[in-house]
C-alpha positions as CSV (number, residue, x, y, z in Angstrom):
1,M,209.3,1.6,230.2
2,K,209.7,5.6,229.9
3,L,209.9,5.5,226.2
4,K,205.8,4.3,226.6
5,I,205.1,6.3,229.4
6,Y,206.5,9.4,227.6
7,S,204.5,8.2,224.0
8,I,200.9,8.0,226.2
9,L,201.3,11.4,227.6
10,A,201.9,12.8,224.1
11,L,199.0,10.5,223.2
12,T,196.8,12.3,225.7
13,V,197.6,15.8,225.0
14,F,197.3,15.2,221.4
15,W,193.6,14.0,222.0
16,S,192.9,16.7,224.5
17,C,193.4,19.1,221.9
18,I,191.5,17.6,219.2
19,T,188.5,16.9,221.4
20,D,188.4,20.2,223.0
21,D,185.3,22.4,222.4
22,G,185.9,25.5,225.0
23,N,185.5,28.8,222.9
24,Y,188.2,31.1,222.7
25,D,186.4,34.6,220.5
26,Y,187.5,37.5,222.7
27,V,185.0,39.7,223.3
28,A,186.4,42.7,224.7
29,P,184.2,44.9,227.2
30,E,182.0,47.7,226.2
31,E,183.8,51.2,226.0
32,P,181.9,54.7,226.9
33,V,182.1,56.9,224.0
34,I,182.5,60.5,225.6
35,T,182.7,63.7,223.7
36,L,184.0,66.7,225.1
37,A,186.0,69.7,223.3
38,E,189.2,69.9,223.0
39,V,190.1,73.4,224.9
40,Y,187.0,75.5,226.7
41,D,186.9,78.5,227.9
42,A,186.2,79.9,231.3
43,N,186.3,83.3,232.8
44,V,187.5,83.8,236.6
45,G,184.1,84.6,238.6
46,D,181.7,83.0,236.1
47,R,180.1,79.2,236.0
48,L,182.2,76.4,234.2
49,L,179.9,74.0,232.7
50,I,181.1,71.2,231.4
51,E,178.8,68.4,229.7
52,P,179.9,65.5,227.7
53,T,177.8,64.1,225.2
54,I,178.5,60.0,226.7
55,A,176.4,56.8,225.0
56,F,176.9,53.2,227.2
57,S,174.7,50.8,227.6
58,K,174.2,50.8,231.4
59,P,175.1,54.5,232.2
60,E,174.9,53.5,235.5
61,A,178.1,51.7,236.1
62,L,179.7,55.0,235.0
63,S,181.4,57.1,237.6
64,F,183.3,60.3,236.6
65,E,186.2,62.4,238.0
66,W,187.2,65.5,236.9
67,S,191.0,66.8,237.3
68,I,192.6,70.2,236.3
69,V,196.3,70.8,236.7
70,D,198.0,73.6,237.2
71,L,201.7,73.1,236.8
72,D,202.9,76.2,238.1
73,E,201.3,76.1,241.8
74,M,201.7,72.4,241.5
75,T,198.6,71.3,242.5
76,E,195.5,69.3,241.2
77,H,191.4,70.1,241.4
78,T,189.3,67.4,241.6
79,Y,185.7,66.9,241.2
80,T,183.0,64.1,241.2
81,G,180.4,63.9,238.7
82,D,178.8,63.5,235.0
83,K,179.4,66.7,234.3
84,L,182.1,69.7,235.7
85,D,179.4,72.1,237.0
86,I,182.1,74.7,239.1
87,Y,182.8,78.5,239.2
88,F,186.0,79.6,237.8
89,G,188.3,80.5,240.5
90,L,191.7,80.2,239.1
91,K,193.6,82.5,237.5
92,A,193.9,83.5,233.2
93,K,196.4,81.2,231.9
94,L,196.6,77.7,230.0
95,Y,195.5,74.3,232.2
96,S,195.6,70.7,231.6
97,C,193.0,68.5,232.6
98,R,191.5,65.0,232.1
99,L,188.3,63.5,232.9
100,T,188.2,59.6,234.1
101,V,185.4,57.2,233.2
102,S,184.9,54.2,235.7
103,D,183.2,51.2,235.0
104,A,181.7,49.2,238.0
105,T,181.0,46.2,236.3
106,N,184.6,45.5,235.9
107,G,187.2,48.0,237.1
108,M,188.2,49.5,234.0
109,K,189.0,53.1,233.8
110,Y,188.9,55.1,230.5
111,F,190.7,58.8,230.1
112,Y,190.3,61.7,228.4
113,P,192.1,64.9,228.2
114,F,191.3,68.3,227.5
115,S,192.0,71.9,228.4
116,I,190.6,75.0,230.8
117,Q,191.8,78.5,228.8
118,G,191.3,80.8,232.1
119,H,190.5,84.6,230.8
120,T,189.4,87.8,232.3
121,A,187.9,90.9,231.3
122,F,192.0,92.0,230.8
123,T,193.0,89.0,228.7
124,A,192.3,90.2,225.4
125,G,192.7,94.1,224.8
126,T,194.7,97.4,224.5
127,F,196.7,98.7,227.6
128,I,197.9,102.2,227.2
129,L,200.3,104.3,229.3
130,T,199.3,107.9,229.1
131,S,201.0,110.7,230.5
132,V,198.2,113.4,231.9
133,D,199.8,116.5,232.7
134,G,203.4,114.1,233.6
135,Q,201.3,112.1,235.8
136,A,201.1,108.4,234.3
137,Q,197.7,107.0,234.4
138,L,196.3,103.4,232.6
139,A,193.3,103.2,230.3
140,F,192.0,99.7,229.2
141,V,190.8,98.9,225.5
142,K,188.3,96.4,225.2
143,P,188.2,94.4,221.9
144,D,184.5,96.1,221.7
145,G,186.1,99.6,221.8
146,T,184.4,100.3,224.8
147,V,187.5,102.1,227.5
148,Q,188.0,102.0,230.8
149,D,190.3,105.1,231.8
150,N,192.0,105.2,234.7
151,L,192.2,102.1,236.1
152,Y,195.1,101.9,238.1
153,E,194.1,104.2,240.2
154,I,190.5,103.3,240.8
155,V,191.6,99.8,241.4
156,N,194.8,100.8,243.5
157,G,193.3,103.5,245.1
158,E,196.7,105.6,244.4
159,P,198.3,107.2,241.4
160,L,200.5,106.1,239.3
161,P,204.2,107.4,239.2
162,H,204.9,110.2,237.1
163,N,206.6,110.4,233.7
164,P,205.2,107.2,232.5
165,R,208.0,105.6,229.3
166,Q,206.9,102.1,228.6
167,I,205.4,99.0,229.6
168,V,206.7,95.6,230.3
169,A,204.8,92.7,229.8
170,T,206.4,90.0,231.5
171,Q,206.1,86.2,229.9
172,H,207.6,83.2,229.8
173,Q,207.9,82.0,226.6
174,N,209.7,78.9,227.7
175,M,207.1,77.4,229.7
176,L,203.5,75.9,228.8
177,G,200.9,78.4,228.0
178,H,203.6,81.2,227.9
179,P,202.6,82.7,231.5
180,Y,202.2,85.8,232.3
181,L,203.9,86.8,235.5
182,G,202.7,90.6,235.7
183,Y,202.9,93.8,233.8
184,W,205.3,96.6,234.7
185,L,204.0,100.5,234.0
186,L,208.0,102.1,234.0
187,C,208.3,105.9,234.4
188,D,211.0,108.5,234.4
189,D,210.4,109.2,238.0
190,E,213.5,109.4,240.2
191,D,211.4,108.5,244.2
192,N,209.2,105.4,242.2
193,P,210.3,104.7,238.5
194,G,207.6,102.6,238.5
195,V,205.1,99.1,239.9
196,E,204.4,96.3,238.8
197,I,200.5,95.2,238.4
198,D,198.6,91.7,238.3
199,V,197.6,90.4,235.4
200,D,194.2,89.7,235.8
201,N,193.1,92.4,238.6
202,L,195.7,95.3,237.3
203,E,196.4,95.5,241.6
204,R,199.8,96.4,242.4
205,L,202.7,93.8,242.9
206,R,205.3,95.3,243.7
207,T,207.4,98.5,243.3
208,F,210.3,99.0,241.5
209,R,212.5,99.9,244.4
210,E,211.0,96.4,245.5
211,N,212.4,94.3,243.0
212,F,216.0,94.7,244.3
213,F,216.7,92.0,246.8
214,T,218.0,95.2,248.7
215,E,216.0,98.1,248.1
216,P,218.1,101.0,246.8
217,E,218.3,104.5,248.5
218,G,218.2,107.9,246.7
219,A,217.4,109.1,243.6
220,M,217.0,106.4,240.7
221,T,217.3,107.1,237.2
222,T,216.2,104.7,234.8
223,G,216.7,104.1,230.9
224,P,215.0,101.7,228.7
225,F,214.3,97.9,229.8
226,I,213.7,94.8,227.8
227,R,212.2,91.4,228.6
228,R,213.1,88.6,227.9
229,D,211.4,85.0,227.1
230,D,211.7,83.4,230.9
231,A,210.4,86.5,232.0
232,T,212.8,88.5,233.6
233,M,213.7,92.0,232.3
234,C,217.1,93.7,232.0
235,G,218.0,97.7,231.8
236,I,219.4,100.3,232.5
237,V,219.6,102.4,236.2
238,N,221.6,104.8,237.4
239,G,223.6,104.6,234.4
240,K,224.5,100.4,234.8
241,F,222.9,97.3,233.4
242,Y,220.6,95.3,235.6
243,V,219.9,91.6,235.0
244,G,216.8,90.0,236.6
245,A,217.5,86.9,238.7
246,F,216.3,83.6,236.5
247,S,218.4,81.0,238.2
248,T,215.5,80.1,240.8
249,Y,211.4,78.7,240.2
250,Y,210.0,81.6,237.7
251,L,206.9,81.6,240.7
252,A,209.7,82.0,243.5
253,P,208.9,85.3,245.0
254,V,211.6,86.7,244.4
255,Y,212.0,85.6,241.0
256,G,213.4,88.7,238.1
257,F,214.9,90.7,241.9
258,F,217.6,92.3,240.6
259,G,220.5,92.5,242.2
260,S,223.9,93.8,241.8
261,P,224.4,95.5,238.5
262,V,227.2,94.0,235.7
263,P,230.3,95.3,237.0
264,G,232.3,97.3,234.7
265,N,233.9,100.8,233.9
266,Y,230.9,102.2,232.1
267,T,227.8,104.9,232.1
268,L,225.4,104.2,230.1
269,A,223.3,106.6,227.4
270,P,219.3,105.7,228.3
271,A,219.4,103.8,225.0
272,L,219.3,99.3,224.7
273,A,218.8,97.8,221.9
274,V,219.3,93.5,221.0
275,G,220.4,91.8,218.2
276,A,217.7,89.1,216.2
277,D,219.8,86.4,218.1
278,G,218.6,87.7,221.8
279,T,221.8,87.2,222.6
280,F,223.7,90.2,222.9
281,F,222.4,93.4,224.2
282,W,223.8,96.8,222.9
283,S,224.2,100.4,224.6
284,Y,226.0,103.3,224.3
285,D,228.5,104.7,226.9
286,A,227.5,108.4,227.2
287,Q,231.0,109.6,229.1
288,R,233.4,107.6,226.2
289,R,230.9,107.7,223.5
290,A,231.7,104.3,222.1
291,L,229.6,100.9,222.1
292,V,229.5,98.6,224.7
293,C,228.2,95.5,224.9
294,F,226.2,93.2,227.8
295,I,225.6,89.1,227.9
296,P,222.6,89.4,230.6
297,P,222.4,85.3,231.5
298,A,226.3,85.3,232.2
299,G,226.5,88.6,233.5
300,M,229.0,90.0,231.1
301,F,229.9,93.2,229.7
302,F,232.6,94.2,227.7
303,D,233.2,97.2,225.0
304,A,233.4,96.9,221.6
305,S,236.3,96.2,219.4
306,A,236.7,95.9,215.9
307,M,237.0,93.0,214.2
308,P,240.4,91.9,212.4
309,G,240.0,92.9,208.8
310,P,239.5,95.9,206.6
311,P,239.8,99.0,208.2
312,A,236.9,100.4,210.5
313,V,235.1,103.0,208.9
314,F,234.5,104.3,212.7
315,D,236.1,103.6,216.0
316,P,233.2,102.2,217.8
317,T,235.4,102.4,221.2
318,N,235.2,105.8,220.4
319,I,232.5,107.2,218.5
320,G,233.1,111.0,219.6
321,L,229.0,111.5,218.9
322,E,225.9,112.7,221.6
323,L,223.5,109.3,221.6
324,I,220.3,110.5,219.9
325,H,218.7,107.3,219.0
326,L,220.1,103.2,219.2
327,A,218.3,100.7,217.1
328,A,218.4,97.1,216.0
329,S,217.1,95.8,212.2
330,N,217.6,92.6,211.2
331,S,221.0,92.8,209.6
332,G,222.5,95.3,212.4
333,F,222.3,98.6,214.0
334,F,221.6,102.0,213.6
335,L,223.4,105.0,215.7
336,F,222.7,108.0,215.4
337,G,224.0,111.4,217.1
338,K,225.8,114.6,216.7
339,N,229.3,116.1,217.4
340,D,229.8,119.1,219.7
341,N,229.1,121.5,216.8
342,G,225.3,120.2,216.0
343,E,226.5,118.3,213.0
344,H,224.0,115.0,212.8
345,Y,225.1,111.8,211.7
346,E,224.2,108.4,210.7
347,L,225.9,105.1,211.8
348,K,225.3,101.7,210.7
349,F,227.4,98.5,211.9
350,S,226.7,94.7,212.8
351,T,228.4,92.6,215.3
352,G,229.8,88.7,215.4
353,G,229.5,88.4,218.9
354,Q,230.9,91.2,220.9
355,M,232.8,92.3,217.8
356,V,231.9,95.3,215.9
357,I,232.0,95.3,212.1
358,T,231.2,98.8,210.9
359,Q,229.3,99.5,207.6
360,Y,229.1,103.5,207.2
361,I,229.2,107.0,209.2
362,R,227.3,109.5,207.5
363,P,226.1,113.1,208.0
364,F,222.3,112.7,208.8
365,T,221.0,114.7,205.6
366,H,217.3,115.9,207.4
367,S,218.4,116.8,210.7
368,G,216.2,119.6,210.7
369,I,213.1,117.0,211.5
370,L,214.7,116.3,215.2
371,Q,213.4,117.9,218.0
372,A,214.1,117.1,221.8
373,D,211.0,115.2,221.6
374,S,211.3,113.4,218.3
375,R,209.8,109.9,218.9
376,W,211.5,107.4,217.2
377,A,210.2,103.5,215.5
378,L,211.9,101.1,213.2
379,L,210.5,98.5,210.5
380,A,213.1,95.8,210.9
381,G,212.0,93.7,208.3
382,Q,212.3,96.5,205.1
383,E,215.1,99.1,207.6
384,V,213.2,101.7,207.9
385,F,212.3,105.0,210.6
386,Y,209.5,106.8,211.4
387,I,210.2,109.9,213.3
388,S,208.0,112.5,214.5
389,S,208.9,116.3,214.3
390,G,206.3,118.1,216.1
391,N,202.8,117.1,214.9
392,T,204.1,115.7,212.0
393,I,205.1,111.8,211.3
394,H,208.0,111.7,208.1
395,R,209.1,108.2,206.7
396,Y,213.3,107.4,206.5
397,N,214.7,105.4,204.1
398,P,218.3,104.8,205.2
399,V,219.2,103.3,201.8
400,N,218.5,106.1,199.7
401,Q,218.1,108.7,202.3
402,S,215.0,109.7,201.4
403,I,212.3,110.9,203.7
404,E,208.2,111.6,203.5
405,T,205.6,112.7,205.2
406,V,203.6,110.1,206.4
407,A,200.8,111.7,208.3
408,T,200.2,114.9,210.3
409,L,198.6,115.4,213.5
410,N,196.3,117.6,215.4
411,S,198.4,117.6,218.1
412,R,202.4,116.4,219.4
413,V,203.1,113.1,218.8
414,S,203.4,111.8,221.9
415,M,204.1,107.5,220.6
416,L,205.4,106.3,217.2
417,K,205.4,102.1,218.5
418,I,205.6,98.7,215.3
419,L,202.4,97.0,216.2
420,D,203.2,94.4,213.2
421,S,204.6,94.7,209.9
422,A,201.3,96.3,208.5
423,T,200.7,98.6,211.2
424,L,202.5,101.9,212.7
425,L,201.1,102.9,216.0
426,A,200.6,107.1,216.3
427,G,199.6,108.7,220.0
428,E,198.8,111.9,220.8
429,E,196.8,113.9,223.1
430,G,193.5,112.0,223.9
431,H,193.8,109.6,220.9
432,L,195.9,106.5,219.7
433,H,196.1,106.2,215.9
434,Y,196.3,103.0,213.7
435,I,198.4,103.5,210.2
436,G,198.9,101.6,207.6
437,I,202.4,101.1,206.6
438,S,201.7,100.2,203.4
439,T,199.2,102.8,202.6
440,G,200.5,106.1,204.8
441,Q,196.5,106.2,206.0
442,I,195.0,106.4,209.8
443,T,192.5,103.4,209.5
444,S,191.3,103.5,212.5
445,T,191.6,105.4,215.8
446,I,190.6,105.3,219.5
447,S,190.1,107.8,221.8
448,G,187.9,108.7,225.3
449,F,190.9,108.3,227.5
450,E,192.7,110.8,229.0
451,G,196.6,112.0,228.3
452,S,199.3,111.5,226.2
453,P,199.9,107.5,225.0
454,A,203.6,107.0,226.3
455,D,203.4,103.6,225.4
456,V,201.3,100.7,224.0
457,Y,200.6,97.2,224.9
458,V,198.5,95.0,223.2
459,R,197.4,91.2,224.4
460,T,195.1,88.9,222.3
461,P,193.7,85.8,224.0
462,E,196.5,83.3,222.4
463,Q,199.2,84.8,224.1
């Protein structure tokens, strides 16, 4: 009996299948075609209009929501309408954005990603830190060549410290959009060694003394500072090595602050060089006249020690020279100094971690060009030096110890800096020169600012 029932059911299902006249051709709902650019440029304070093209049979059924995400601030700004029409009031950086289109006829949502790159008047151009009779000033050169002079004092209503030395742009290379945290304008001023300014409007954020967890008292002598990829910087204060705090959110108020110096028995000369790996920072103990090394993330210090193997050409723990210059190349480090008899020497060494592999020590045969205010620049890839002597710029090649005159300016050279593999920057009173490395010719000159350049920072919109 059960067999008969099963047979009847199977026959019924089979017959239903072959007599089903249903329509099984699936028709997908119409999808709106939205055309957007990948990236939109927006100037802070100016109108931003994004008006996409829309192709859809029933546009009245569509609604639109725009979202601009600030990952740094962990906020989202939303707007509605078939176009984004706002005054851009966010900071000058890259934002991830999305347009959400909703179809009221079927509840479908469609998502269209894009980006907005914020800009200010200072997003692209050249910052020049100058000395006007010892007083620091900041000039800015727009891409069209227009020069805005003494900007810091105009914006902040106060002068910069004295004896300008360098510009350090703290930029986070490991975060989306490589955001800038600020520009440090550093000076050889024992009362106020420098200030940090906002990258968008150049307003003062803090003084150098305010960048410590416990603000130091008394005179402060500073050496060079080097920025790290995490937007902190490390450098020399009162002969000790300091590292900016990085173990917190990089927009926290204390990010980059200095605590206690890296402990150790050392007194540093105003010199700092970092190898190609960016891990080991080398300096020079001015009292013991020896090489010393630091690892900023670990807060470690150690004396140089010779690598086991062939006898050392010189003792890195007792070099015995007064330091003149220390620089890192692609293959190692160069050190120039003089002994107590006034004789000048050139040394080269490479490193294997904290160990030093000495390569040579020899008399520097062109010591006659060196002056107390000589400026140095090393083209690391080619391992050639540019050295100033008064108003003359020389090119020194350590391979064959040759020297040649590159350019002669109208006044004393105040700055030398490698811009890129093709360009050397040279500063003198009221002028910044671009010199072609291959030709040795001045290709262009920026004038119209006051003072002698001490340092330059060139910013492009892609940075």
